[in-house]
Structure formats: structure tokens, C-alpha cells
C-alpha positions as CSV (number, residue, x, y, z in Angstrom):
1,X,29.7,26.3,74.3
2,X,29.7,30.1,75.1
3,X,33.2,30.4,73.9
4,X,32.6,28.6,70.7
5,X,29.6,30.9,70.0
6,X,31.9,33.9,70.7
7,X,34.6,32.7,68.2
8,X,31.9,31.9,65.6
9,X,30.5,35.3,65.9
10,X,34.0,36.9,65.6
11,X,34.6,34.7,62.4
12,X,31.2,35.8,60.9
13,X,32.3,39.5,61.3
14,X,35.8,38.8,59.9
15,X,34.5,36.8,56.8
16,X,30.9,37.9,56.5
17,X,30.3,36.1,53.0
18,X,32.2,32.9,53.7
19,X,30.2,29.9,52.8
20,X,32.4,27.8,55.0
21,X,31.6,30.1,58.1
22,X,27.9,29.9,57.1
23,X,28.0,26.1,57.2
24,X,29.8,26.1,60.5
25,X,26.9,28.5,61.8
26,X,24.3,26.2,60.4
27,X,25.7,23.0,62.2
28,X,26.2,24.9,65.5
29,X,22.6,26.3,65.3
30,X,21.2,22.8,64.2
31,X,22.9,21.1,67.2
32,X,23.0,23.6,70.0
33,X,22.0,27.1,68.9
34,X,19.0,28.5,67.2
35,X,17.3,25.8,65.2
36,X,15.1,28.4,63.4
37,X,18.2,30.2,62.1
38,X,19.6,26.7,61.1
39,X,16.3,26.2,59.1
40,X,16.4,29.7,57.6
41,X,20.1,29.2,56.4
42,X,19.0,25.9,54.9
43,X,16.1,27.3,53.1
44,X,18.0,30.2,51.9
45,X,20.5,27.9,50.1
46,X,23.4,29.1,52.2
47,X,24.3,25.6,53.5
48,X,23.9,22.1,52.0
49,X,20.2,20.9,51.8
50,X,19.5,18.8,54.8
51,X,17.6,15.4,54.5
52,X,14.1,14.7,55.9
53,X,15.5,13.7,59.2
54,X,17.4,17.0,59.8
55,X,14.3,18.9,58.8
56,X,12.2,17.0,61.3
57,X,14.9,17.4,63.9
58,X,15.0,21.2,63.4
59,X,11.3,21.3,63.6
60,X,11.2,19.4,66.8
61,X,13.8,21.6,68.3
62,X,11.8,24.7,67.2
63,X,8.5,23.3,68.4
64,X,9.2,20.4,70.8
65,X,5.6,19.1,70.9
66,X,5.0,15.3,71.5
67,X,3.9,15.0,67.8
68,X,7.1,16.6,66.5
69,X,9.4,14.6,68.7
70,X,7.6,11.6,67.8
71,X,8.0,12.4,64.1
72,X,11.8,12.8,64.1
73,X,12.3,9.8,66.4
74,X,10.1,7.7,64.1
75,X,11.9,8.7,61.0
76,X,15.4,7.9,62.6
77,X,14.3,4.8,64.2
78,X,13.1,3.5,60.8
79,X,16.4,4.6,59.2
80,X,18.4,2.9,62.0
81,X,16.4,-0.4,61.5
82,X,17.3,-0.3,57.8
83,X,20.9,0.9,58.4
84,X,22.2,0.2,62.0
85,X,25.6,1.5,61.4
86,X,24.1,4.9,60.8
87,X,23.2,5.5,64.5
88,X,24.5,9.0,65.2
89,X,21.8,11.0,64.1
90,X,19.3,8.8,65.9
91,X,21.4,9.0,69.0
92,X,21.5,12.8,68.8
93,X,17.8,13.1,68.4
94,X,17.1,10.7,71.3
95,X,19.6,12.5,73.6
96,X,18.2,16.0,72.5
97,X,14.9,15.1,73.7
98,X,16.0,13.3,76.9
99,X,15.4,9.7,75.9
100,X,18.8,8.4,77.4
101,X,17.5,4.8,78.2
102,X,16.5,4.5,74.5
103,X,20.0,5.7,73.5
104,X,21.3,2.8,75.6
105,X,18.9,0.3,74.0
106,X,20.0,1.4,70.6
107,X,23.7,1.5,71.3
108,X,23.9,-1.7,73.5
109,X,21.2,-3.7,71.5
110,X,22.8,-4.0,68.1
111,X,26.7,-4.3,67.8
112,X,26.3,-2.5,64.4
113,X,25.4,0.5,66.1
114,X,28.8,1.2,67.5
115,X,30.9,-0.4,64.6
116,X,31.5,2.5,62.5
117,X,32.2,5.3,64.9
118,X,35.1,7.4,63.6
119,X,36.7,10.7,64.4
120,X,33.5,12.5,63.5
121,X,31.1,10.4,65.4
122,X,33.1,10.1,68.6
123,X,31.8,13.6,69.9
124,X,28.0,12.6,69.9
125,X,28.2,11.2,73.5
126,X,30.1,14.5,74.7
127,X,27.6,17.1,73.3
128,X,26.0,19.1,75.9
129,X,22.5,17.5,75.6
130,X,24.1,14.0,76.2
131,X,25.8,14.9,79.4
132,X,23.3,13.0,81.6
133,X,24.5,9.8,79.8
134,X,27.9,10.0,81.0
135,X,26.7,9.7,84.6
136,X,25.3,6.2,83.8
137,X,27.9,3.4,84.2
138,X,26.6,1.8,81.0
139,X,28.5,4.5,79.2
140,X,31.6,2.6,79.8
141,X,30.2,-0.4,77.8
142,X,29.5,2.1,75.0
143,X,33.0,3.4,75.4
144,X,34.4,-0.1,75.1
145,X,32.3,-0.9,71.9
146,X,33.3,2.3,70.1
147,X,37.0,1.9,71.0
148,X,37.1,5.0,73.0
149,X,38.1,2.9,76.1
150,X,41.0,1.4,74.3
151,X,42.4,4.9,73.6
152,X,41.9,6.1,77.2
153,X,43.6,3.1,78.6
154,X,46.6,3.2,76.1
155,X,47.1,7.0,76.4
156,X,46.3,7.3,80.1
157,X,44.2,10.3,79.3
158,X,40.8,9.8,80.7
159,X,37.9,12.2,79.8
160,X,37.2,15.3,81.9
161,X,33.9,13.9,83.2
162,X,35.8,11.1,85.0
163,X,37.1,13.7,87.4
164,X,33.8,15.0,88.3
165,X,33.3,14.4,92.1
166,X,29.5,14.1,91.5
167,X,29.9,11.1,89.2
168,X,28.3,8.2,90.7
169,X,30.9,5.7,89.6
170,X,34.8,5.4,89.0
171,X,35.4,5.4,85.5
172,X,38.6,3.2,85.7
173,X,37.0,0.7,88.1
174,X,33.9,0.4,85.8
175,X,36.0,0.3,82.7
176,X,38.0,-2.7,84.0
177,X,34.8,-4.8,83.4
178,X,35.0,-4.2,79.6
179,X,37.5,-5.5,77.0
180,X,39.5,-3.2,74.6
181,X,38.2,-3.1,71.2
182,X,40.6,-4.6,68.6
183,X,41.9,-2.1,66.0
């Protein structure tokens, strides 16, 4: 993450008035960096206006009080109940605030929660705040449902976390319990 931060800072110096770079800064800060800066960029009109959920998410990252965390999780839970295929923002919020068992309840509880994962959504489980999820063997079930497991099997390229000697399970042995997702 630090290398990405340095590259972004370099790009900001090289192209100080670029709206594209400002938007990248916004998303970086919203997810991993300074949430207050993300909110300021949003309020200043430098980036697309975020929905109510993102506003609540940033507020909870700025001030992670139980009330702020509950507010963002309630918002995304209600959205998820209406639109189960729109699970990534809910997953991100749950993971950010360490609610990993809830992440698994969402992803494994409704098939629709993993139906629409595409190239954009595949990175959610691998973001830094989600790292503890990877140590849970239930992750292989999620990988199966999203189609990631199929890709890893066919390519022979398994994610780096599978090589972590501290991982409490063997990825390929655990993955053998789950089917490939049909294309």
C-alpha cells in the first residue's frame, strides 16, 4: 500500500490539476488513506458526489464510534436486503470494522451476494482490512461462488496468501471441497 501511496503522490506532483488523479486520490483515501481528505475532495466538487452510504462510511472511518459504525452498516444492510447483488459496499464496510463473521453470513447466506462479481469486485476480499478473512477456510467457499477458484485451478496460479506459512489451512486441499463455477 505504501508503494501505491508514493506513486499517487508522484502522479499528483506531475499532474497537479488532473481530475482523474484527484478521483484516484479520492478512492484511495476513501478506502485506505485519509477519509477526512476524501470527504473534503467530495465536498469541494473535485470528485463525483458519493451516495449516502459512502458519506456514512467516511464518517465512520473518521470517527469510528459505535453509533457511526452502526449507521453505515444499517444503511448497507438495508441496501443489501433490497439488492442482494450489490453486496461489495456492504462487504467493504463490514470488513473495515472487523465484522468478518457477518461478511461470511452475507456472502454465504444468499447466492445473489456473489453472482455479479466482476473484475472490479474481485479485489474486495484482498484489500488490507479484509486480510483476516483469508485465514478462514470459509474463504474457499466464497472463492468458489465468485468464480475465483475456477480461475486459480485452470491457471495454476494461486493467490500469494496461499503461500503464507501461517495460513491455518492448505488452499488447494480446502478448495478441493468446492466445485468450479460454470462460466
